[in-house]
C-alpha positions in Angstrom: -77.4 41.2 14.3 -78.6 44.1 12.8 -78.4 47.1 15.9 -78.6 50.6 16.0 -75.9 51.1 18.5 -71.9 50.1 18.7 -69.4 51.0 20.7 -65.5 50.4 19.8 -62.9 50.2 22.6 -59.7 50.3 20.5 -56.0 50.7 20.6 -53.1 50.6 18.6 -52.8 46.6 19.2 -56.7 45.5 19.0 -60.3 46.6 18.5 -63.7 45.3 20.6 -66.8 46.3 18.5 -69.8 45.8 20.7 -73.1 46.2 18.9 -76.1 46.0 20.7 -79.8 46.8 21.8 -81.8 46.5 24.6 -81.5 42.3 25.1 -78.8 41.5 23.1 -74.9 42.4 22.7 -72.4 41.0 20.1 -69.0 41.0 20.3 -66.1 41.5 17.5 -62.5 41.0 18.7 -60.5 42.5 16.0 -56.2 42.6 16.3 -53.9 44.5 14.2 -52.0 42.7 11.7 -48.9 44.6 12.2 -46.4 42.8 14.0 -44.2 46.2 15.2 -44.9 47.5 18.4 -46.2 50.9 18.5 -43.6 52.6 21.0 -41.1 54.7 19.1 -42.3 53.2 15.7 -44.9 53.8 13.4 -47.3 51.2 12.6 -49.8 51.5 9.7 -53.6 51.2 11.2 -55.3 51.0 7.7 -55.9 47.4 8.4 -56.9 47.4 11.3 -59.3 50.4 11.0 -60.4 49.0 7.8 -61.8 45.9 9.7 -63.2 47.9 12.4 -65.4 50.0 9.7 -66.6 46.8 8.2 -67.3 45.4 11.9 -69.8 48.5 12.1 -71.3 48.3 9.1 -75.5 48.9 9.7 -74.7 50.9 12.9 -76.6 53.9 13.1 -75.0 55.2 16.2 -71.3 54.6 17.2 -69.8 55.7 20.5 -65.3 55.2 19.9 -63.5 54.9 23.7 -60.3 53.6 24.2 -57.0 54.4 26.5 -55.0 56.8 23.6 -55.2 58.3 20.8 -56.1 55.9 18.4 -59.9 56.3 18.6 -59.5 60.1 17.4 -57.0 58.6 14.8 -59.6 56.0 13.7 -61.9 58.6 13.2 -59.7 60.9 11.1 -59.4 57.4 8.8 -63.1 57.1 8.8 -63.4 60.6 7.8 -61.1 60.4 4.8 -62.0 56.5 4.0 -65.4 55.6 5.2 -67.4 58.4 5.0 -71.1 56.4 6.0 -68.9 55.2 9.6 -67.7 58.7 10.3 -70.9 60.3 10.0 -72.6 57.7 12.9 -70.0 58.5 15.1 -71.3 60.9 18.0 -68.7 60.5 20.4 -64.9 59.6 21.7 -64.1 59.4 25.2 -61.5 58.5 26.8 -61.7 54.5 28.9 -59.2 52.4 30.3 -59.3 48.3 29.6 -62.9 47.6 30.8 -64.3 44.1 30.3 -66.7 43.9 27.5 -69.5 43.7 30.2 -68.6 47.3 31.6 -68.0 48.5 28.2 -71.7 47.8 27.1 -72.6 49.3 30.6 -70.8 52.3 29.5 -72.2 52.6 26.2 -75.6 52.1 27.4 -75.7 54.9 29.8 -73.8 56.9 27.3 -76.6 56.5 24.7 -79.5 56.8 26.9 -78.1 60.3 27.8 -77.2 60.8 24.1 -80.6 59.2 23.0 -82.1 61.8 25.5 -80.3 64.7 24.7 -80.9 64.3 21.2 -85.1 64.4 21.7 -84.7 67.4 23.6 -85.9 70.2 21.3 -84.1 73.0 23.6 -81.0 71.6 22.2 -79.3 72.3 19.2 -76.1 71.2 17.6 
């Protein structure tokens, strides 16, 4: 489903990728292939990050969210390995564990404000 917006909720064990437009939302749940817990151990996140980046192909505005720092680690990984995806990440915000419906509502509210600011010529980047 070609969409313009996506929101990614991510932690060490899984990611919820929701692509959406005004009328539709499609969710991908991607689980880490690692069998190690992240607490006190180094977890290889490359496979999870690669799967998430593949799921985001075609999205032009991406919001990252989640409870920890993994969302920022994913952004850094994208800068090194998936520059196209990295260029479409608009922000990274903290959130707990929302349902998919709450995630879409959060993203729609965020993108409405983001799109309004982007169309305002007085706002410079």
